[in-house]
MMTF fields as JSON, N, C-alpha, C and O atoms, coordinates in Angstrom:
{
  "mmtfVersion": "1.0.0",
  "mmtfProducer": "UNKNOWN",
  "numBonds": 407,
  "numAtoms": 408,
  "numGroups": 102,
  "numChains": 1,
  "numModels": 1,
  "chainsPerModel": [1],
  "groupsPerChain": [102],
  "chainIdList": ["A"],
  "bondAtomList": [4, 2, 8, 6, 12, 10, 16, 14, 20, 18, 24, 22, 28, 26, 32, 30, 36, 34, 40, 38, 44, 42, 48, 46, 52, 50, 56, 54, 60, 58, 64, 62, 68, 66, 72, 70, 76, 74, 80, 78, 84, 82, 88, 86, 92, 90, 96, 94, 100, 98, 104, 102, 108, 106, 112, 110, 116, 114, 120, 118, 124, 122, 128, 126, 132, 130, 136, 134, 140, 138, 144, 142, 148, 146, 152, 150, 156, 154, 160, 158, 164, 162, 168, 166, 172, 170, 176, 174, 180, 178, 184, 182, 188, 186, 192, 190, 196, 194, 200, 198, 204, 202, 208, 206, 212, 210, 216, 214, 220, 218, 224, 222, 228, 226, 232, 230, 236, 234, 240, 238, 244, 242, 248, 246, 252, 250, 256, 254, 260, 258, 264, 262, 268, 266, 272, 270, 276, 274, 280, 278, 284, 282, 288, 286, 292, 290, 296, 294, 300, 298, 304, 302, 308, 306, 312, 310, 316, 314, 320, 318, 324, 322, 328, 326, 332, 330, 336, 334, 340, 338, 344, 342, 348, 346, 352, 350, 356, 354, 360, 358, 364, 362, 368, 366, 372, 370, 376, 374, 380, 378, 384, 382, 388, 386, 392, 390, 396, 394, 400, 398, 404, 402],
  "bondOrderList": [1, 1, 1, 1, 1, 1, 1, 1, 1, 1, 1, 1, 1, 1, 1, 1, 1, 1, 1, 1, 1, 1, 1, 1, 1, 1, 1, 1, 1, 1, 1, 1, 1, 1, 1, 1, 1, 1, 1, 1, 1, 1, 1, 1, 1, 1, 1, 1, 1, 1, 1, 1, 1, 1, 1, 1, 1, 1, 1, 1, 1, 1, 1, 1, 1, 1, 1, 1, 1, 1, 1, 1, 1, 1, 1, 1, 1, 1, 1, 1, 1, 1, 1, 1, 1, 1, 1, 1, 1, 1, 1, 1, 1, 1, 1, 1, 1, 1, 1, 1, 1],
  "groupList": [{"groupName": "UNK", "atomNameList": ["N", "CA", "C", "O"], "elementList": ["N", "C", "C", "O"], "formalChargeList": [0, 0, 0, 0], "bondAtomList": [1, 0, 2, 1, 3, 2], "bondOrderList": [1, 1, 2], "singleLetterCode": "X", "chemCompType": "L-PEPTIDE LINKING"}],
  "groupTypeList": [0, 0, 0, 0, 0, 0, 0, 0, 0, 0, 0, 0, 0, 0, 0, 0, 0, 0, 0, 0, 0, 0, 0, 0, 0, 0, 0, 0, 0, 0, 0, 0, 0, 0, 0, 0, 0, 0, 0, 0, 0, 0, 0, 0, 0, 0, 0, 0, 0, 0, 0, 0, 0, 0, 0, 0, 0, 0, 0, 0, 0, 0, 0, 0, 0, 0, 0, 0, 0, 0, 0, 0, 0, 0, 0, 0, 0, 0, 0, 0, 0, 0, 0, 0, 0, 0, 0, 0, 0, 0, 0, 0, 0, 0, 0, 0, 0, 0, 0, 0, 0, 0],
  "groupIdList": [1, 2, 3, 4, 5, 6, 7, 8, 9, 10, 11, 12, 13, 14, 15, 16, 17, 18, 19, 20, 21, 22, 23, 24, 25, 26, 27, 28, 29, 30, 31, 32, 33, 34, 35, 36, 37, 38, 39, 40, 41, 42, 43, 44, 45, 46, 47, 48, 49, 50, 51, 52, 53, 54, 55, 56, 57, 58, 59, 60, 61, 62, 63, 64, 65, 66, 67, 68, 69, 70, 71, 72, 73, 74, 75, 76, 77, 78, 79, 80, 81, 82, 83, 84, 85, 86, 87, 88, 89, 90, 91, 92, 93, 94, 95, 96, 97, 98, 99, 100, 101, 102],
  "secStructList": [7, 7, 7, 7, 7, 6, 6, 7, 7, 3, 3, 3, 3, 3, 7, 6, 6, 7, 1, 7, 7, 7, 2, 2, 2, 2, 2, 2, 2, 2, 2, 2, 2, 2, 2, 2, 2, 2, 6, 6, 7, 3, 3, 3, 3, 3, 1, 7, 7, 2, 2, 2, 2, 2, 2, 2, 2, 2, 2, 6, 7, 6, 6, 1, 7, 7, 3, 3, 1, 1, 7, 7, 2, 2, 2, 2, 2, 2, 2, 2, 2, 6, 6, 1, 7, 4, 4, 4, 7, 7, 6, 6, 1, 3, 3, 3, 7, 7, 7, 7, 7, 7],
  "xCoordList": [0.558, 0.211, 0.855, 1.328, 0.898, 1.439, 1.164, 0.246, 2.253, 1.884, 0.259, -0.23, -0.087, -1.423, -1.407, -0.921, -1.763, -2.009, -2.747, -3.788, -1.814, -2.272, -3.559, -3.963, -4.299, -5.685, -6.505, -7.678, -6.309, -7.081, -8.089, -7.721, -9.376, -10.136, -10.978, -11.325, -11.372, -12.172, -11.724, -11.113, -11.979, -11.999, -13.022, -13.178, -13.65, -14.575, -14.451, -13.801, -14.794, -14.585, -15.431, -16.088, -15.742, -16.918, -17.261, -16.517, -17.846, -18.006, -19.423, -19.872, -19.699, -20.611, -20.454, -21.329, -19.387, -18.747, -17.974, -17.08, -18.676, -17.708, -19.247, -20.009, -19.611, -20.77, -20.336, -21.141, -19.192, -19.259, -17.68, -16.783, -17.54, -16.264, -16.079, -16.872, -14.411, -14.242, -13.714, -13.583, -13.314, -12.74, -11.867, -11.619, -11.084, -9.523, -10.024, -9.839, -10.732, -11.327, -11.983, -11.757, -12.706, -13.537, -12.504, -12.766, -10.897, -10.391, -9.501, -9.432, -9.081, -8.232, -9.338, -9.042, -10.233, -10.749, -10.707, -10.293, -11.042, -10.811, -9.551, -9.459, -8.645, -7.32, -7.281, -6.874, -7.549, -7.465, -8.066, -7.492, -9.103, -9.846, -9.248, -9.047, -8.78, -7.906, -6.588, -6.131, -6.106, -4.741, -4.891, -4.279, -6.047, -6.49, -7.083, -6.913, -7.917, -8.072, -7.093, -7.273, -5.961, -4.764, -4.235, -3.763, -4.403, -3.922, -5.127, -4.993, -6.168, -7.34, -8.4, -9.337, -7.908, -8.592, -10.287, -10.297, -11.353, -12.557, -12.962, -12.828, -13.305, -13.012, -14.563, -15.006, -15.329, -16.821, -16.444, -15.52, -17.724, -17.798, -19.47, -20.561, -19.275, -20.443, -21.102, -20.365, -22.111, -22.598, -22.425, -22.315, -22.405, -22.044, -23.326, -24.469, -23.126, -24.282, -24.235, -23.391, -25.239, -25.833, -25.058, -24.967, -24.077, -23.072, -21.835, -21.283, -21.376, -20.372, -20.62, -19.894, -21.735, -22.395, -22.17, -21.337, -23.025, -23.05, -22.093, -22.152, -20.814, -19.398, -18.556, -17.903, -18.742, -18.66, -18.867, -18.083, -20.508, -20.69, -20.105, -19.842, -19.945, -19.636, -18.189, -17.698, -17.275, -16.025, -15.379, -14.43, -16.272, -15.751, -16.592, -16.16, -17.887, -18.708, -19.168, -19.097, -19.473, -20.063, -18.513, -18.718, -17.344, -15.938, -16.259, -16.109, -16.739, -16.783, -18.157, -18.009, -19.089, -20.272, -21.198, -21.048, -22.372, -23.308, -22.727, -21.938, -23.407, -22.692, -24.159, -24.904, -24.169, -26.07, -25.639, -24.601, -26.116, -26.364, -26.848, -26.65, -27.527, -28.699, -27.089, -26.842, -26.418, -25.43, -24.123, -23.204, -24.454, -23.519, -22.171, -21.819, -21.523, -20.484, -21.019, -20.521, -21.841, -22.586, -22.613, -21.658, -23.701, -24.115, -22.656, -22.578, -22.072, -20.699, -20.103, -19.927, -19.826, -18.788, -20.16, -19.639, -21.309, -21.602, -22.105, -22.335, -22.106, -22.098, -20.56, -20.495, -19.589, -18.482, -18.226, -17.125, -19.023, -19.173, -19.614, -18.937, -21.06, -21.621, -21.356, -22.125, -19.901, -19.059, -17.854, -16.968, -17.808, -16.709, -16.907, -17.697, -15.815, -16.038, -16.072, -15.101, -17.154, -16.904, -16.149, -15.796, -15.69, -14.297, -12.979, -12.074, -13.037, -11.797, -11.738, -10.801, -13.133, -13.324, -12.649, -13.185, -11.485, -10.68, -10.506, -11.03, -9.751, -9.598, -8.337, -7.893, -7.645, -7.034, -7.61, -7.089, -9.029, -9.568, -10.579, -11.124, -10.776, -11.37, -10.67, -10.229, -10.527, -9.941, -11.525, -12.282, -11.68, -12.326, -11.786, -10.784, -12.504, -11.439, -12.482, -12.869, -12.691, -13.71, -12.951, -11.829, -14.12, -13.276, -12.911, -13.217, -12.243, -11.877, -13.049, -14.09, -13.007, -14.376, -14.31, -13.284, -15.83, -15.846, -14.803, -14.883],
  "yCoordList": [-1.122, -0.192, 1.402, 1.767, 2.078, 3.274, 4.164, 3.933, 5.242, 6.111, 6.973, 7.288, 7.095, 7.971, 9.805, 10.11, 10.447, 11.724, 12.033, 11.591, 12.893, 12.886, 13.186, 12.835, 13.76, 14.208, 13.349, 13.721, 12.276, 11.056, 10.19, 9.497, 10.328, 9.732, 8.697, 7.692, 9.042, 8.246, 7.528, 8.247, 6.381, 5.879, 5.226, 4.022, 5.713, 5.538, 4.377, 4.835, 2.889, 2.209, 1.801, 1.015, 2.467, 2.52, 1.209, 1.212, 0.309, -0.781, -1.104, -2.12, 0.359, 0.235, 0.006, -0.078, -0.049, -0.728, -2.198, -2.59, -2.863, -4.217, -4.945, -4.464, -5.909, -6.573, -7.501, -7.499, -8.325, -9.204, -9.054, -8.374, -9.915, -9.816, -11.18, -11.87, -11.498, -13.177, -13.212, -12.103, -14.396, -14.487, -14.079, -13.719, -13.931, -12.864, -11.414, -10.91, -10.89, -9.425, -9.313, -8.201, -10.063, -9.975, -9.812, -9.011, -10.828, -10.924, -9.609, -8.726, -9.304, -7.834, -6.55, -5.508, -6.868, -5.457, -5.693, -4.723, -6.702, -6.944, -6.428, -5.606, -6.989, -6.829, -5.654, -5.089, -4.596, -2.917, -2.452, -1.49, -2.815, -2.142, -2.313, -1.277, -3.368, -3.76, -2.747, -2.255, -2.533, -1.98, -0.319, 0.425, -0.055, 1.264, 1.564, 2.741, 0.781, 0.73, 1.281, 2.274, 0.456, 0.765, 2.234, 3.051, 2.417, 4.192, 5.21, 6.402, 4.486, 5.608, 6.013, 6.789, 5.018, 5.791, 4.767, 3.563, 5.413, 4.436, 3.849, 4.423, 2.925, 2.646, 2.084, 1.339, 2.727, 2.296, 1.553, 1.732, 0.648, 0.176, 0.856, 0.701, 1.344, 1.896, 1.355, 1.281, 1.121, 0.763, -0.524, -0.899, -1.486, -2.848, -3.437, -3.204, -4.101, -5.509, -6.291, -6.166, -7.069, -8.538, -9.233, -9.255, -10.161, -10.904, -10.269, -11.117, -9.41, -8.855, -8.549, -8.819, -7.986, -7.616, -8.886, -8.863, -10.041, -10.845, -11.577, -11.996, -11.714, -12.361, -11.104, -11.422, -9.928, -9.059, -8.948, -8.698, -9.254, -9.091, -10.666, -10.689, -11.885, -13.121, -12.968, -13.55, -12.042, -12.274, -10.921, -11.043, -9.818, -8.529, -8.453, -8.165, -8.749, -8.385, -6.638, -5.81, -6.369, -4.711, -4.111, -3.206, -4.388, -3.775, -2.613, -1.507, -2.665, -1.701, -1.008, 0.165, -1.179, -0.384, -1.439, -2.658, -0.516, -1.365, -1.45, -0.653, -2.853, -2.685, -2.898, -3.864, -1.387, -1.437, -1.169, -0.512, -1.475, -1.051, 0.603, 1.438, 0.595, 2.114, 3.153, 4.171, 2.872, 4.185, 4.521, 3.841, 5.786, 6.208, 6.983, 7.165, 7.386, 8.119, 9.315, 9.374, 10.173, 11.519, 10.444, 10.636, 9.354, 9.285, 8.488, 8.484, 8.134, 7.753, 8.938, 9.113, 9.666, 11.068, 11.888, 12.31, 12.07, 12.426, 11.611, 12.172, 10.625, 10.074, 9.941, 9.596, 10.247, 10.017, 11.623, 11.822, 12.783, 14.0, 14.202, 14.679, 13.661, 13.668, 13.038, 13.007, 12.461, 12.267, 12.69, 12.15, 13.75, 14.562, 16.147, 16.547, 16.937, 18.212, 18.833, 19.328, 18.731, 19.053, 20.136, 20.211, 21.6, 22.139, 21.283, 21.687, 20.285, 19.661, 18.682, 17.913, 18.794, 17.92, 19.132, 20.174, 18.561, 19.26, 18.279, 17.199, 18.399, 17.592, 16.862, 16.254, 16.68, 15.449, 14.31, 13.203, 14.877, 13.869, 12.788, 11.953, 12.911, 11.957, 11.315, 12.146, 10.155, 9.395, 8.476, 7.952, 8.537, 8.071, 6.917, 7.068, 5.565, 4.778, 3.7, 2.559, 4.409, 3.332, 2.123, 2.072, 0.883, -0.156, -0.693, 0.108, -2.006, -1.898, -1.709, -2.325, -1.006, -1.058, -2.449, -3.118, -2.927, -4.151, -4.792, -5.981],
  "zCoordList": [-0.103, 0.141, 0.108, 1.184, -0.673, -1.281, 0.253, 1.039, 0.405, 1.474, 1.086, 0.001, 2.066, 1.809, 2.33, 3.419, 1.766, 1.853, 3.442, 3.929, 3.933, 5.339, 5.642, 6.751, 4.905, 5.088, 4.645, 4.688, 4.211, 3.656, 4.561, 5.51, 4.137, 5.196, 4.642, 5.264, 3.166, 2.734, 1.21, 0.419, 0.898, -0.104, -0.951, -0.749, -1.737, -2.424, -3.394, -4.335, -3.687, -5.078, -5.274, -4.591, -6.795, -7.52, -8.222, -9.202, -8.244, -8.844, -10.236, -10.767, -10.355, -11.314, -12.916, -13.778, -12.991, -14.269, -14.321, -15.071, -13.219, -12.918, -12.757, -11.918, -13.434, -13.554, -12.377, -11.446, -12.209, -11.525, -10.794, -11.291, -9.387, -8.985, -8.412, -7.772, -8.92, -8.426, -7.092, -6.574, -6.275, -5.299, -5.129, -3.978, -5.966, -5.956, -5.419, -4.311, -6.573, -6.38, -5.031, -4.554, -4.262, -3.292, -2.107, -1.21, -2.069, -0.765, -1.603, -0.747, -2.37, -2.331, -1.817, -1.231, -2.111, -1.695, 0.086, 0.72, 0.733, 1.994, 2.584, 3.496, 1.977, 2.275, 2.002, 3.017, 0.861, 0.912, 1.933, 2.444, 2.465, 3.673, 4.637, 5.271, 5.131, 6.413, 6.383, 7.414, 5.215, 5.381, 5.656, 6.422, 4.627, 4.968, 6.027, 6.345, 6.925, 8.349, 9.341, 10.047, 9.303, 10.127, 9.712, 10.503, 8.316, 8.376, 9.031, 9.308, 9.169, 9.54, 8.654, 8.841, 7.191, 6.439, 6.345, 6.603, 6.007, 5.7, 3.741, 2.66, 4.014, 2.45, 2.584, 3.458, 1.334, 1.183, -0.522, -1.315, -0.537, -2.171, -2.778, -2.228, -3.607, -4.088, -5.705, -6.688, -5.74, -7.163, -7.623, -8.79, -6.102, -6.711, -7.607, -7.215, -8.656, -9.472, -8.134, -7.246, -8.16, -7.484, -7.22, -5.992, -7.874, -8.154, -7.492, -6.791, -7.472, -7.067, -5.348, -4.391, -5.405, -4.102, -3.137, -2.232, -3.426, -2.957, -2.235, -1.079, -3.441, -3.05, -1.941, -0.947, -2.334, -1.237, 0.072, 0.987, 0.057, 1.509, 2.219, 3.421, 1.393, 2.229, 2.489, 3.456, 1.504, 1.499, 2.856, 3.631, 2.699, 3.35, 4.58, 5.696, 4.271, 5.388, 5.75, 4.841, 6.679, 6.458, 7.146, 7.955, 6.997, 7.162, 6.285, 6.805, 4.853, 4.323, 4.493, 4.148, 4.776, 5.115, 4.631, 4.539, 4.293, 3.344, 1.883, 1.377, 1.163, -0.139, -0.997, -1.162, -1.48, -2.219, -3.712, -3.78, -4.759, -5.91, -6.12, -7.002, -4.921, -4.785, -4.218, -4.864, -3.372, -2.861, -3.776, -4.234, -3.817, -4.783, -4.302, -3.136, -5.46, -4.744, -3.879, -2.755, -4.163, -3.94, -2.346, -1.592, -1.89, -0.937, 0.149, 1.377, -0.456, 0.351, 0.894, 2.1, 0.085, 0.37, 1.521, 2.554, 1.473, 2.052, 3.856, 4.928, 3.605, 4.842, 5.761, 6.941, 5.028, 5.607, 5.93, 6.443, 5.728, 5.537, 7.078, 7.99, 7.12, 8.165, 9.551, 10.512, 9.431, 10.78, 10.953, 11.615, 10.304, 10.496, 9.894, 9.038, 10.727, 10.44, 8.941, 8.369, 8.512, 6.579, 6.099, 4.922, 7.581, 6.955, 6.565, 5.835, 7.065, 6.899, 5.881, 5.669, 5.078, 3.993, 2.542, 2.166, 2.068, 1.02, 0.119, 0.394, -1.143, -2.427, -1.951, -2.925, -0.976, -0.84, 0.231, 0.367, 1.125, 1.9, 1.353, 2.075, -0.087, -0.64, -1.941, -2.735, -2.228, -3.246, -3.623, -2.806, -5.454, -5.871, -6.639, -7.337, -6.533, -7.636, -8.643, -8.391, -9.627, -10.408, -10.963, -11.468, -10.674, -11.457, -12.785, -13.668, -13.325, -14.298, -15.473, -15.242, -16.584, -17.795, -18.14, -18.273, -18.311, -18.685, -19.797, -20.104]
}
């Protein structure tokens, strides 16, 4: 895991373009979440489709929050912003990662 920006608090992983996730991918998400948690960074998975959701829930559980097709990037950011002082959220505080294109 590369060094993080000192103000990074949230990583949003967008799976809207990933119709499925294999077991290795789900485990990678879990490993990434655990590595980020040690650094004080919350990871949220958004817009996951049915097959991906089911496997992620089984492998990762609730450590990445609710995994739902209905949770958007904006929802994840708003949820994180609600738990911290909004004035502390700047461009280095939120990272968005879109899954691979199909």
